[in-house]
Each structure stands twice: as C-alpha cells, then as structure tokens.
C-alpha positions as CSV (number, residue, x, y, z in Angstrom):
1,M,0.0,-0.3,0.1
2,Q,1.0,3.7,-0.8
3,N,2.2,5.6,1.6
4,K,0.4,9.2,0.6
5,L,3.3,11.0,2.4
6,D,5.7,9.4,-0.7
7,N,3.6,12.0,-3.1
8,L,4.3,15.0,-1.3
9,P,7.6,17.7,-1.4
10,K,10.4,15.9,0.5
11,N,10.3,18.4,3.4
12,Y,6.5,18.6,3.7
13,C,5.5,19.1,7.4
14,Y,1.5,18.8,8.5
15,L,1.9,21.2,10.7
16,A,3.2,24.6,8.8
17,M,0.8,23.4,5.8
18,Q,-2.5,22.5,8.0
19,G,-2.3,23.9,11.4
20,F,-0.9,27.4,13.3
21,S,0.6,28.5,16.3
22,T,0.5,31.6,18.9
23,H,3.7,32.0,20.9
24,A,3.1,32.5,24.7
25,H,3.3,36.4,24.3
26,G,1.2,36.2,21.3
27,R,3.6,36.7,18.5
28,T,2.9,34.0,15.5
29,R,5.0,30.9,14.8
30,P,4.6,27.7,12.5
31,C,4.6,25.8,15.3
32,C,5.9,25.3,19.1
33,F,9.0,23.6,18.1
34,S,10.3,26.0,15.7
35,R,12.5,28.5,16.6
36,M,12.3,31.1,13.9
37,G,11.3,34.9,15.1
38,T,8.4,37.0,13.1
39,N,7.0,40.2,13.4
40,T,3.2,39.2,13.5
41,Y,1.4,39.9,16.8
42,M,-2.5,38.7,18.6
43,P,-5.0,41.7,18.2
44,G,-4.4,43.0,21.6
45,V,-0.8,42.8,22.4
46,K,0.8,45.8,23.5
47,I,3.4,46.2,21.5
48,S,4.2,50.0,22.1
49,D,4.8,49.1,25.8
50,I,7.6,47.4,24.8
51,Y,10.5,49.9,24.2
52,E,12.3,48.0,21.5
53,W,9.9,46.2,19.3
54,Q,8.8,49.6,17.7
55,H,12.1,48.9,15.8
56,H,11.5,45.7,14.3
57,G,8.6,46.2,12.5
58,N,6.6,44.3,14.2
59,S,2.7,44.9,14.3
60,N,-0.8,43.4,15.1
61,A,-3.1,41.5,12.4
62,D,-6.2,42.3,11.9
63,N,-7.4,39.4,10.9
64,L,-6.9,35.4,11.5
65,T,-5.3,35.3,7.4
66,D,-2.8,38.3,8.4
67,F,-1.8,36.5,11.6
68,I,-0.9,32.9,10.1
69,N,0.4,34.4,6.7
70,D,3.4,36.7,8.7
71,P,6.4,37.1,5.9
72,E,8.4,35.3,7.2
73,V,6.3,32.1,8.0
74,M,4.9,32.1,4.5
75,K,8.6,32.2,3.3
76,L,9.3,29.3,5.7
77,R,6.0,27.2,4.0
78,K,7.3,28.2,0.4
79,G,10.8,26.2,1.4
80,L,9.8,23.4,2.4
81,L,7.8,23.0,-0.4
82,D,11.0,23.3,-2.4
83,N,12.6,21.0,-0.5
84,E,14.7,23.7,1.6
85,V,15.8,23.2,5.1
86,P,14.2,27.0,6.7
87,E,15.9,28.4,9.3
88,G,13.4,27.8,11.6
89,C,12.8,24.6,11.0
90,K,16.6,23.1,11.6
91,S,15.5,21.9,15.2
92,C,13.4,18.4,13.4
93,F,16.5,18.2,10.1
94,E,18.9,18.0,12.6
95,L,17.3,15.9,14.7
96,E,16.4,13.2,11.9
97,H,20.1,14.1,10.5
98,Q,21.4,12.1,14.3
99,G,18.6,9.7,13.7
100,I,16.2,10.7,16.4
101,R,12.3,10.4,15.7
102,S,11.5,14.7,15.3
103,F,8.2,16.6,15.5
104,R,7.6,16.8,11.7
105,Q,8.0,13.0,10.6
106,T,5.7,12.5,14.3
107,W,2.7,14.6,13.3
108,N,3.3,13.7,9.6
109,E,2.9,10.1,10.2
110,I,-0.1,10.6,12.9
111,Y,-2.5,12.4,10.4
112,E,-1.3,11.3,7.3
113,H,-4.7,10.7,6.3
114,H,-5.7,13.8,5.8
115,V,-2.7,15.7,4.1
116,D,-5.0,15.1,0.6
117,E,-6.4,18.0,0.8
118,T,-3.5,19.6,2.6
119,L,-1.9,21.4,-0.6
120,Q,-4.6,23.1,-2.1
121,H,-5.1,25.9,0.2
122,V,-1.5,26.6,0.1
123,G,0.0,29.0,-3.1
124,D,3.1,29.0,-4.5
125,D,4.2,32.3,-2.2
126,G,3.6,30.4,0.9
127,K,0.3,31.5,1.8
128,L,-2.6,29.7,3.6
129,D,-6.2,29.9,3.6
130,P,-7.6,29.7,6.8
131,K,-9.8,27.0,5.4
132,A,-7.2,24.9,6.4
133,I,-6.6,25.2,9.4
134,T,-7.3,21.8,11.2
135,Y,-4.6,22.2,14.0
136,L,-3.9,25.4,16.6
137,D,-1.2,25.5,18.3
138,I,-1.8,27.3,21.4
139,S,0.6,28.8,23.7
140,L,-1.3,30.2,27.1
141,G,1.2,32.4,27.9
142,N,4.0,31.9,30.6
143,V,2.5,31.1,33.5
144,C,3.9,28.0,35.4
145,N,3.5,26.1,39.1
146,L,7.3,24.9,38.4
147,K,10.4,26.4,36.9
148,C,12.2,23.5,35.4
149,R,16.1,23.8,35.4
150,S,16.2,23.8,31.5
151,C,13.1,26.3,31.1
152,N,13.4,30.6,30.8
153,P,11.3,33.4,31.4
154,W,9.3,32.6,28.8
155,A,7.7,29.6,29.5
156,S,7.9,30.5,33.2
157,H,6.8,33.5,35.0
158,R,9.1,32.1,38.1
159,W,12.0,32.6,36.7
160,I,11.4,36.0,36.8
161,D,12.7,36.6,39.6
162,E,15.8,34.0,39.8
163,G,16.9,34.8,36.3
164,P,18.6,37.6,37.5
165,T,21.0,36.3,39.5
166,V,22.4,33.3,37.1
167,P,25.7,34.5,35.3
168,H,25.6,33.5,31.8
169,T,22.1,33.9,30.4
170,D,21.0,35.9,27.1
171,W,17.6,36.9,29.4
172,D,17.8,40.9,28.9
173,K,15.9,43.7,30.2
174,T,13.8,43.4,27.4
175,A,13.5,40.0,27.3
176,Y,11.9,40.1,31.0
177,H,9.3,42.9,30.3
178,I,8.3,40.7,27.4
179,A,7.8,37.9,30.5
180,K,6.2,40.6,33.0
181,L,3.8,41.4,29.8
182,S,3.0,37.6,29.5
183,C,1.7,36.6,32.5
184,E,0.3,39.9,33.0
185,D,-1.6,41.3,30.6
186,P,-1.6,37.2,28.6
187,W,-3.0,37.6,25.1
188,F,-5.8,34.9,25.2
189,V,-7.5,36.4,27.6
190,R,-8.9,38.9,24.8
191,A,-8.0,36.5,21.3
192,F,-10.9,34.2,23.5
193,A,-13.3,36.4,24.7
194,E,-13.6,38.3,21.1
195,G,-14.1,34.9,19.3
196,F,-10.4,35.2,17.4
197,Y,-10.6,31.5,16.1
198,D,-14.3,30.9,15.9
199,D,-14.0,31.2,11.7
200,V,-11.7,28.1,12.0
201,L,-13.1,26.2,14.3
202,P,-15.9,24.4,12.7
203,N,-12.9,23.0,11.1
204,V,-10.1,22.1,13.5
205,R,-9.8,18.5,14.6
206,V,-6.6,18.8,17.0
207,I,-6.0,21.9,19.4
208,N,-2.4,21.7,21.1
209,F,-2.0,23.3,24.3
210,I,1.1,24.1,25.9
211,G,2.2,27.0,28.5
212,G,3.7,27.6,30.9
213,E,1.3,24.9,32.4
214,P,-1.9,25.2,30.5
215,L,-3.8,23.0,33.1
216,V,-3.3,26.3,35.7
217,V,-4.8,28.3,33.4
218,E,-8.2,29.3,34.1
219,E,-9.6,31.2,30.9
220,H,-9.0,28.1,28.6
221,Y,-11.1,26.0,30.8
222,A,-14.4,29.0,29.7
223,W,-13.1,29.0,25.9
224,L,-13.7,24.9,26.2
225,E,-17.0,25.6,27.6
226,H,-18.0,28.5,24.8
227,I,-16.8,25.6,22.4
228,I,-18.3,22.9,23.6
229,D,-21.5,25.2,23.5
230,K,-21.1,25.9,20.2
231,G,-21.0,22.1,19.2
232,W,-17.6,22.1,17.9
233,S,-16.2,20.2,21.0
234,K,-17.8,16.4,19.2
235,N,-14.7,16.9,16.2
236,I,-12.2,18.1,18.4
237,E,-9.2,16.2,20.5
238,L,-7.5,18.4,22.6
239,H,-3.7,17.8,23.7
240,Y,-1.9,19.2,26.1
241,N,1.5,19.0,27.6
242,T,2.2,19.4,31.1
243,N,4.0,18.5,33.6
244,A,1.2,16.3,35.8
245,T,1.0,18.4,38.9
246,T,-2.4,19.2,38.6
247,I,-5.2,17.7,36.8
248,P,-8.5,19.0,38.1
249,D,-11.9,17.2,38.6
250,R,-13.8,20.0,36.6
251,L,-11.5,19.5,33.4
252,L,-12.4,15.7,33.4
253,N,-15.5,16.6,33.1
254,I,-14.9,19.2,30.1
255,W,-12.9,17.1,28.4
256,D,-15.9,14.0,28.5
257,K,-17.1,16.4,25.7
258,F,-14.5,16.0,23.8
259,R,-13.6,13.5,20.9
260,G,-10.8,12.8,22.9
261,V,-7.8,14.4,24.8
262,I,-4.3,13.4,24.4
263,L,-1.9,14.1,27.3
264,S,1.9,14.5,26.9
265,L,3.7,14.1,30.7
266,S,6.5,16.4,30.6
267,I,8.7,14.2,33.2
268,D,12.3,13.5,33.5
269,A,12.9,12.2,36.0
270,V,10.9,10.0,38.8
271,G,11.5,10.7,42.6
272,D,13.8,13.1,43.9
273,L,15.6,14.2,40.9
274,A,12.4,15.1,39.5
275,Y,12.0,18.0,42.4
276,Y,15.3,19.4,41.2
277,V,15.2,19.2,37.8
278,R,11.6,19.8,38.0
279,H,11.2,22.2,40.3
280,P,9.5,22.1,43.1
281,S,7.3,19.2,42.0
282,K,6.9,16.4,43.8
283,W,6.8,13.1,42.7
284,K,3.8,11.5,44.8
285,I,1.8,14.3,43.7
286,V,2.8,13.5,40.2
287,E,2.1,9.5,40.7
288,R,-1.4,10.3,42.7
289,N,-2.2,12.6,39.3
290,V,-1.2,9.7,37.0
291,Q,-3.1,6.9,38.9
292,K,-6.6,9.7,38.4
293,L,-5.6,9.9,34.5
294,K,-5.1,5.8,34.7
295,E,-9.0,5.6,36.1
296,F,-9.8,8.8,34.0
297,S,-9.3,6.8,31.0
298,A,-10.1,3.1,31.7
299,T,-14.0,4.4,31.0
300,R,-13.9,7.1,28.4
301,K,-13.0,6.4,24.6
302,G,-10.1,8.6,23.2
303,V,-8.0,9.3,25.9
304,L,-4.3,8.4,25.8
305,V,-1.6,8.8,27.4
306,H,2.2,9.4,26.9
307,T,5.7,10.4,28.3
308,H,8.2,13.2,26.9
309,V,11.6,12.9,28.6
310,T,13.7,16.7,28.2
311,L,17.3,15.2,28.1
312,S,19.9,17.2,29.6
313,M,23.2,16.5,31.9
314,L,20.8,16.8,35.3
315,N,19.2,13.8,34.0
316,L,20.3,11.5,31.4
317,H,22.2,8.8,34.0
318,D,18.8,7.9,35.5
319,L,17.3,6.9,32.2
320,P,17.1,3.7,33.1
321,N,14.6,4.4,35.9
322,L,12.7,6.6,33.8
323,L,12.4,3.6,30.9
324,D,11.2,1.7,34.0
325,W,8.3,3.7,34.9
326,C,7.5,4.5,31.6
327,K,7.2,0.8,30.6
328,K,5.6,0.0,33.6
329,Q,2.5,2.2,32.9
330,Y,2.1,0.8,29.6
331,D,1.8,-3.2,31.1
332,E,-0.8,-1.6,33.9
333,W,-2.7,0.6,32.0
334,H,-3.2,0.2,28.2
335,Y,-6.3,-1.0,27.6
336,V,-7.2,-2.8,24.5
337,H,-11.1,-1.5,24.1
338,D,-13.9,-3.1,21.4
339,W,-13.5,0.7,20.4
340,G,-9.4,0.7,20.2
341,N,-6.2,1.2,22.3
342,Y,-6.2,3.5,25.4
343,G,-4.8,4.6,28.6
344,Y,-0.9,4.5,28.2
345,Q,0.3,4.3,24.7
346,N,4.1,4.2,24.9
347,C,5.8,1.4,26.3
348,L,9.2,3.8,25.7
349,P,9.1,7.9,25.8
350,H,9.6,10.4,23.4
351,F,13.3,12.4,23.8
352,N,13.5,16.3,23.6
353,I,17.1,17.5,23.7
354,V,18.0,20.2,25.5
355,E,19.7,22.9,23.2
356,N,18.8,25.8,24.9
357,P,20.0,26.5,27.3
358,R,23.0,25.2,25.4
359,N,24.9,24.3,28.2
360,L,23.0,21.6,29.4
361,N,22.9,19.9,26.2
362,I,24.6,16.3,27.0
363,R,27.3,17.0,24.7
364,N,29.1,18.9,27.0
365,L,29.5,15.9,29.9
366,P,32.9,15.1,31.0
367,Q,34.4,12.4,28.8
368,D,34.6,10.2,31.7
369,R,30.8,10.7,32.4
370,K,30.7,10.0,28.7
371,D,32.0,7.0,28.7
372,L,29.9,5.9,31.5
373,M,26.5,7.2,29.4
374,N,27.7,5.6,26.2
375,T,27.8,1.8,27.8
376,M,24.4,2.3,29.7
377,L,22.7,3.3,26.2
378,E,23.7,0.4,24.8
379,E,23.0,-1.6,27.7
380,Q,18.9,0.1,27.7
381,Y,19.4,-0.6,23.7
382,E,20.1,-4.7,24.1
383,R,17.7,-4.9,27.0
384,F,14.2,-3.5,25.4
385,K,15.5,-4.7,21.9
386,A,15.1,-7.7,23.3
387,A,12.3,-7.1,25.6
388,D,8.7,-7.8,23.7
389,L,7.6,-4.6,23.0
390,P,5.1,-3.9,19.8
391,E,6.7,-3.3,16.3
392,W,5.2,-0.1,16.4
393,E,7.4,0.7,19.4
394,Q,10.7,-0.2,17.8
395,W,11.9,3.3,16.5
396,A,11.5,4.6,20.1
397,V,14.2,1.2,21.0
398,E,16.2,2.8,17.8
399,N,16.1,6.5,19.4
400,I,17.7,5.3,22.8
401,I,21.6,4.5,20.9
402,N,21.1,7.3,18.8
403,L,21.4,9.2,21.9
404,K,24.7,8.6,21.3
405,N,24.8,10.2,18.0
406,V,24.3,13.8,20.2
407,L,26.4,12.1,23.6
408,N,29.4,12.2,21.5
409,Q,29.7,15.3,19.5
410,E,32.2,17.5,20.8
411,P,31.2,19.7,24.2
412,N,30.9,23.4,23.0
413,E,34.0,25.2,24.1
414,G,33.1,27.1,28.0
415,D,29.5,25.1,27.9
416,W,30.9,22.9,31.3
417,Q,32.3,26.0,33.3
418,V,28.8,28.2,32.1
419,F,26.8,25.1,34.0
420,V,28.6,24.8,37.2
421,D,28.3,28.9,37.3
422,N,24.4,28.8,36.6
423,T,23.7,25.3,39.0
424,N,25.6,27.1,41.7
425,A,23.5,30.4,40.9
426,S,20.3,28.4,41.1
427,D,21.0,26.6,43.8
428,K,22.0,29.3,46.1
429,F,18.7,31.1,45.1
430,R,16.5,28.0,46.2
431,K,18.5,26.9,49.1
432,L,19.6,23.2,47.5
433,S,22.9,21.5,46.6
434,I,23.1,19.6,43.3
435,S,25.4,16.9,44.7
436,D,22.7,15.9,46.9
437,Y,20.3,15.1,44.1
438,I,23.1,14.2,41.5
439,P,26.1,12.6,43.3
440,W,28.2,12.1,40.6
441,T,28.5,15.9,40.3
442,K,30.0,15.9,44.0
443,E,33.9,15.7,42.1
444,Y,33.1,19.0,40.3
445,F,31.2,20.6,42.4
C-alpha cells in the first residue's frame, strides 16, 4: 500500500501546512518546536509597551489571515515546498540527521490520512488559506507552577525573579519585560473573549495546549465551554503538554465532551531527582495524578497518555529508571477496548534534547561521564531490543541508541564552566545543592 506522504514534497510538514501556532506572548509561528522569530502578533498585544519592539517592524494582525501569513512564515512554507530546510525548521531536520524521531516526522505520520487536502490551500508563495486550518497550537502564556532547570522566563513566570541571579544567560531587560507582560496581560484573554478563532474552529480537528502549564490557566476552561456550547467539541481532539502536577476534576468533566484527549506528560525524572530538575514538583503528587488519569482513561473513549522526557546533563544518568517507569505504566494501563487501544500509549518515552540553554546539552558532559553514559545507552538498547515490545515501538528503541550521536559530539567550548556557574547560582537562590540529588557531580562542584 502506497504511503500518501510519498507523493508530497520531501520536506513536507503537516503542522506548517495545515496548522498554526501562537507563542506565549502572542506572536505567530509555524509550530511550537520552531525557533524562528516573526513580526506579527495577536490583536490586543501591547507592542508599544515594549521599548525595543517598534524598531523591528512588529505589528498586530487585524484578522486571522494576516496572523497566519506573516511574511517569514510564508517564506518558511515556500521553502519546505521547494524541499529546502528553512532556518526556522532546522531543529527537526537536525534530529532526523542524528537518527532521532522529530516533531515533523511524528505529526506527518499521525495525520497522513489528512494530507490529500493539504496543498489545495497553500499558494506557491506559501500563503495559507484559513480554510486549511485543522490544527491549532496555542501557548497559554508563561504562567507555570514550576521552574524547570531547562526552562526560561518566556515559558515560566517563576523564572522572572531568579533569572537575574544567573550569570550566563541571554535574558536581557527586554526579555524580562516581555515575560512579565505574558503573565500579567496574556494575549489569549482578548482572543478567546472576542472569538478570534471562531471562523476556523468548525474545521479544526486538534487543539494543542502548551504553556507555561496549561492546566493552571483558568481562562482556557471557559473557552472550552464556549466550544462545547457551539457544538464544535465533538469533532475536536484536545492535546496537552503538562507537568502532571495538577489534574482538576472540573477539567475531566469538560474533556468528556470532546472527541478525545491526548496528554503528553513532561516527566524528566522520577523520585527526588524530579524535585530538583522540575523544581519544586513532588513525585508523590505526580504519581497520584497519573493514577487519576489511569482511572479516567479506563472508562472513556479516545483518552491517550504518553511521556515526553527532556534530556540534559542533569538527568541522562537516570534514564534507566525513567524507562522502567514508562514501561510499567504501559504494562498496567494500556487498555484494549472494543473501540480501540487507549490509556498509556507508549512503552518508552519520546525524547526532547535540551538545546537551549546550550550548556545543559548532553554533549557537554565530561569525557569520563560520556564513557559511562555510552555504556548505559548500549545496555538499555540491548535490553529493550530483546524485550517483547509492539512492532510500532521499535523506533523508540532505536532512539535510545541514537542518543549516542548527540552525546558524542564535541562539547561547546566553555559550556561546562557555564553549567557550573549557572547551577551554583540557581542552587543558592533555591537553597539546594546539586550533589544531594545528583551524586556524580560531587567531584565537580
């Protein structure tokens, strides 16, 4: 049977062609994984409040068509159609080159059955007709209940006070001003209230919420109720990236009215290490919420849960424990119903490798640690390769061994010292000590 993707441009991306994304402070972008900068913002974002923005050609969109067709985003789509690798898409293609499954590959395969209509709504110049929109990616500001080590003020407002104490960052005065606006005057309050998305919602199949932490954002509950009242919810699947520290019962009742719910649990470590890496998460609370999701998915159609792990120098050593935890979830609550497979969906987690802040990248580990980690990855690869896993999980097994392609790259000059300096500063601010949670660091700190 021919794969529909074979008939599309080699560098095709579903998210760029049939969706759009909104950054935490209301800026347009092709997807949440893209690192590109654009100049078009949601209506109501107070551009004039930020003293440097007026020099960069930034403007508020008057309508949805203008918002999704920022000139740089149009250029990106055209580049993908011409089989180029646009600057804003390099993160995915670099992962693919390293043998690690990318965001682009994952979504292309999940929505392969929708691709026939894709190119009908994209012009040769990369302009996208709103009728094509089936996927919304919405960053609900930067309000968060955690301040993970690999995060920043744009994605967690809890970094705003600590950030200035960290010596090596690119967070300047403007960045903190933007971060404060994102949590004090979030763009989505006006967008939801004024129905900015209403024209496309009848055709939307997926809404993906990221944050901050989306489950602590009250405004999105009312917006979901609006979608239910309009009768659109039965055709929409909700996706969330959540740290699993809160699963409100009220939200479970709302989710029941939608076609399905997929939850990506952002879990970087288990036990006490989780508290240090995703500070100040409590592992017992996470496990209690995972149990709640287990019970919820047992009786409802279309509820899928899986785990994303953000790998850095802080948690690579603990990967075996996390792999064990994920496999345990799959074994205990991967349900096979008459209507399909639901519950915990993946035996092994998806990997996101920290690229920013650069000093946390696993390539910067000392060589003696790299040697140990190479051995660990080989052992875990052989272990799960020999395990009785479903055929569709084999790519995840290959991802384990392919982490060596990143690990064994040359370290960035000076980044180890940056890691030490930044870690000492954050530990002092948080009244913690890295060696209490990561014993191998004792000889370096």
